[in-house]
C-alpha angles and dihedrals in degrees: 000000000000091000091053091051092050092046093050091047092053093046091049091050092050091049091049092050090048095049099039098088092047092048091049091049091051090047090056092048096046100036124055109228091199090072091056095052096044113101115212 
């Protein structure tokens, strides 16, 4: 059971590292950063 948990943790970390740049790129395309920086 411990080996399966460690294996799934490593696989999840690798997937997150692989997908992080793509997710950041989509966040910039879909979300306007100007709205975040604007102070009301």
